[in-house]
C-alpha positions, 0 to 999 in steps of 0.5 A: 692539751690542744693549745701549743705552748709557745706563748707567741699567738698566731704569729708562730703557731705554723711554726711551731707546728712545723718546727716544734713538733718535728723536734718534740715529737716521740715520732718526727717523721710522723709529726711533720709528715701530718702537720697540715691537720694539727694546723687546722687543729690549731687554728681552730682552738682560736676560731670555727672555721667554714668547711670551704676555709678549712679546705683552702688552709689545708691546700695552702699548707700543702704547697707551704709543706712541699716548699719548706719540706725541699728548701728548708730541711736541707739546711736544718740537717746541715745545721744539725751536721755543723753543729756535730762538727763544732762538738766533735772538734771542740769548736763550743766557744761563744762565739762560735755559738753566736754564729749558729744560734743566728743561722737559726734567727735567719732560717725563721726568718725565711719561714715567717716570710713563706708563711705570711700569705697562708696566714693573710688568705685564712685571715682576709675571709674570716666573717665579722662573728669570727673575728669576734671569737678570735677576739674573745679566745686571744683574750681567754688565752691571755688571762689564761697565761697571766694566771699561769705565769704570773705568781704572786710570789715572785719566787714561785715565778722565778722557780717555776722558770728556772725548772722549766730552763732545766727541763729543757737542758736535760732534753739535750743532755741528760742529768745536769751536775751540780755546776750546771744546776748552778750555771741555770740558777744563777742566769734565771735569776738574771732574767729579771720580769721577762714573764711581765714585758712578753705578756704586755708585748704579746697583747700590745701584738693581739690588739695590733692584729684585731686593728688590722683585721679591720683593713681586710680584705684590701692591700693595706690588710695584707701589708699590716699583716706582714709587718704583724709577722716578719717583724712582729717586736715593732708592735709590741713596744720597746720594753719587748725589744729591749728584752729580746735582744737581751734575751739573744745575748744571754742565751748563748752565753747560757748555751755557752757555759752549760757546754763548758761545764758538760762531761764527756757522757753530756757531749755524746748525749748531745751529739747523739741527739742531734744526729737523731733529729738529723737523720729523721730530717733526711729520711723524710719524703717530699712527695705529695704522699709524704 
């Protein structure tokens, strides 16, 4: 499956490659080492690049990866080590989880600020034909996601979302117990029409991106693109902003409840998963050869 499943469009494509690949691949170090090729592969799902554009993107991403590897990976390793210590000492209260959650959001903000010039360099150089291609492929991708996630039967949509949440929890905790499955089911039913709001906000963002591309390559283009990348919620609508604020609170509560219901073997499984990921981060080389 070529198109990344994060659902945030171009804004988070880079983030998905750097973080989702590292966190989810069976060979984290290998995924990170070749993430620059992955970025070109992902971008070309939306627009066909010229040889010159591809070379410039690869060069820009190499510089970005060097910064990320030398500056951010040590922070991730420390974050994971701190979380392991929290688990070892039983500090898994909801306030503690919210603190760790905010640290992750801050890391994402740093990443998006640093990625903005890379995206601007690429998008400023698109030809009119490439912009038309981008518009057509974004529209097709939006339609595909609406068909995939917006079931005519609300019960089916709720069940699908519950299954996705349960699978993600099992990746970190192992097999869930009956109480944890109930927690996820109750949490999921309380989420309402989040998928519809997310898709609507996504469409608004894509429309704003196309309007911004009409301003390239001037300074107004780069200023508006920076807002789209670093503060995307501001263009996705009030409903989206409210949903995201609620989601952050709800996610922290969900994690707290799942951990409170976890047994010793699940905490051990989670600690091992965190330790494995931390060791992969610490083993990565930041040399030019990767």
